[in-house]
N, C-alpha and C positions, 0 to 999 in steps of 0.2 A: 504494500500500500504506500501511498505518497501523501504528503501534507503540503498544501500550498504555502509558500513563503518560509518553509522550515526544512532544514537538513537533519538527518539523524544518523547515528553511528553506534557501533558496539552491539550490546545485547538488547537494544531498545526494541520493544514490541508495540505495534500500533493496533488499536482496536477502534470500534466505532464509539466507544464510551470513555476511553481513557488511554493514556500512553504509559506503559510500564517501562521504566528505564532499566531496572534490574529486577530479577526474580529473587525469591527467597532461596537463593543458591549461592554457594561460596564462589569467590573469585570472578565475579561479574562486574562489568562497568558499561555504562551507556549514557547517551546524551542527545539532546536536540538543540539546534542553534538556528536563530533567525537568519534568513538569507538577506534581509534588508537591514541596512544600518539605520540607527536612530539619530535623526537630525533635530529632534525636539529638545529644547533647552530645559523645560520643566515638565515632568511626567509623573505618572502614577501607574503601578502595576498591581493587579489583584491575582493572586495565585491560589488555586484550589488544588489541594494535594492530599495524598494518603500515604502513610508509612505503616506497614503492618507485617507481621511474620509470626512464626511458630515460637520464637524465643520470648519468654515472659519478661525477663529482666535484662538479658544481654542481646545486643544486636549491633550491626555495623553496616557500612560506615556512616552513611547519611546521605543527605540531598543538598545540592548547592544551586543557587540562582546566581547567574553571572551577568554583568554588563561590562564587557571587555573589548579591547582592540583585537585580541586573538579569538579564534573560534575553531571548533572541530579538531582540537589537538588533545589527544589523550595524555594523561599524566597522573601524578600521585595525590592530587588534591580533589578528593571526591570524584575521581574519574577524569579530571581536567588538568591542564598544565600548571606548574608552579611559576613564580616570577612573572606574573601577568600584569597587564596595564588595565586598571579600572577597578570595578567593584565586585567583590564576592560576598554573598550572604550564605552562611553555612548552617544547615540543620544537622548538627552532629549528634549521633545516637550512641557513640562508643567513646568511653573515657580512656585516654592514653596516659595523661599526666597523673601525678600523685597528689594534686591539690584537692581541697575539700569541695570542689564545685559539683553541684548536683547535675545529673544528666537526665534526659537530653538537653542540649544547650543550643541556643541560637546566637550566632555571632556574625559580625561584619568586618570586612577588611578592605582597605584601599591599597592597591599595589601600583608601584611605579616602574615595573619591569625588572627590578633587582631585588625587591623585597620577597623573602621566602616565607611561606606558611609555616608556622611553628607547630609541627606535628607532635613533638614530645609533650607539649603543654596545651594541646587542643586549640591552637591559634591564639592563645592568651597574649603572647609577646607583642603581636601587631594588631590586635583587635581594637577597633574604635568604639566598641560597645558590645554588650552581650546581655542575655537573659536566659532563664531556664523555663521550659514549658513542656508539659506532657503531650507529645505529638504522636506517640506510637499507639497502635492497636485501639484506636478510637472506634466506637460504634456509630459515630456521627461524622459529618464533614469537618474538615480543618482548612483554615484559610490564613493567608498572609497578605498584608498590604505593604508595599514599598513605595514611599513618596519622596521624590527629589524635587525640591522647589526652592529657588533662590539660594542654592548651595547648602540647603538644610536637608539632611537625610533622616527620614522617619520610617521605622519599621514597627508594624503593629500586627497583632495576632488575634484570631478567634478560633481557639482550639477547645473551648468549653461548651460549644453549642449555645452560646449566650446571645448570639445575634448582635454583638457589639465588639468593637475593637478594643484591645488591651495593649497599652504601650510596652514596647520591648526596647527599642533603641531610638534615641533622638540626639543627633549630632549636627552642629552647625559648622560652617567653614569647610565643607567637603567639596573638592574640586573634581568634577567628572566631565571630560570633554564630550562633545557631540560626535556622531559618526561611529559609535561603537555598536557591538552586537549583543543581543540578549541570548542567554543560553541556560539550560537546565541539565545538570549531570548528577550521577550518583555512582556509587561503587560499593561492593561487598568484599570482605576478606575471609578470614576464618569463620567469622559470624556473618549473618546475612539478614536481609529484609526485602520485602516488596516495596519499591519506591515508584509511586504512580502520580501522574499529572492528570487532573481532570479538566482543568481549564487554565488558560493564561490570558488575562485581559489587560490591554495597554490603553492608557488614556493620556492625551495631551492636556496639560493644565493651562488655562488662560490666566496667567499671573501677571499682575502689573509690574512694570519695571521698577527695580529698587532705585530710589533717589540717590544720585551720586555714584551709581555703579559704572565702572569703566566699560567702554566699548571694546571689550576684549574678544579676540577671536577664539571662541570656545572649541574650535576644532584643533587648536594647537597647544592648548594649555596642558600642563603635566598633571596627571592624577595625584591627589594628595589631600591632606587634612591640615587645617591651620593649627589645631590644637589636639594632640592625641591624649585622650584620657587614660590614666593607668587603670587597668582592670581590677576589680575586687576579687577576693578569694571565693566568695560564695554569695548567693542571693536567694531570696525566696522564690518559689515557683511562680513564673509568669510576671515577675517584677523586673523593672529595668535595672541593669547594672550601671549605676552612675557614680562617679567619683565626686569629691567635694568641689562645688563650683567656685569660680573666682570670687564671687560676692560672699559666699559662705566662708571661704578661706580668709578673706580680708576681715570679716566680722570676728572670726575666731582669733586671729592675731591681735585685733584691737582689744578683745575681751581679756586675753592673756596679759597684754601690756598694762591695761587698767588694773588688773588684779595684782601685778607686780608692783605698780605704783602705790596702790592702797596699802599693800603689805609694808613697803618701804616707809611710807608716812607713819603708819601705826608703830613700826619699830622705832622710828626716830622719836616719836612722842613718848613712848615707854622709856627709851634711853634718857631723855631729858628729865622726866619725872624722877628716875632713879638717881641721876646726878644731883638734882635739887635736894632730894632726901639725904644724900651723902653730905652735902655742904651744910645742911641744917644740923646734922649730928656732929659735924666737925666744930661748928661754932658753939 
């Protein structure tokens, strides 16, 4: 079978109702990639997917959504190449690292062509944000929303059949060029899962131009992030993994300085009173 405007490779199976990138079989990898480049500056993607298998607690490796310069190249990152240019959103179902992070984990990474995916720590080293969410073996549909608007990347989930979006990642200052390709890939190893795509919907956002924004050629910019947030060691299920913001950090520093000043003043007052008492005893 064929799909208009899409290429597919590997173990991908196409049916009338869904696309199965990998089966619940060891050592598989598959992917689909758009034939048409995205020339839209602000966009939104709605992904309807399923991840399920016979393993109750252990499964591998996961599903990835891509917006990259490269396409149709197999590799070690969920069935696609490493050192990519662009955005990777990873639905990781197997824990490699020794940290206390709960799994499955959703994370995002922006690559500049030289940045490597951190396999040993499940992408923690270069993640621009992450959250944990129960996305396996659901009896209901699971959805993801990726919105890129005015250099702000938002990723939301609906995996609880609640019919409302729950925030996972929200990062500003993300630079993604136009002219890249969308793709979906997955891979299995010694453990396996069925990774299925039910629908992929793309929307152009009619966004007003930001005042003072430079007339930059978005075809030639380098992918990157203005500020890379350090990841946390653990988060609650479905909650965004966010670090201390600049405003909160400033407030914390001010609070500490005020506390030190109060302690210093109090110490000085106590010291003066003791000195006065000593002088009174001396006379």
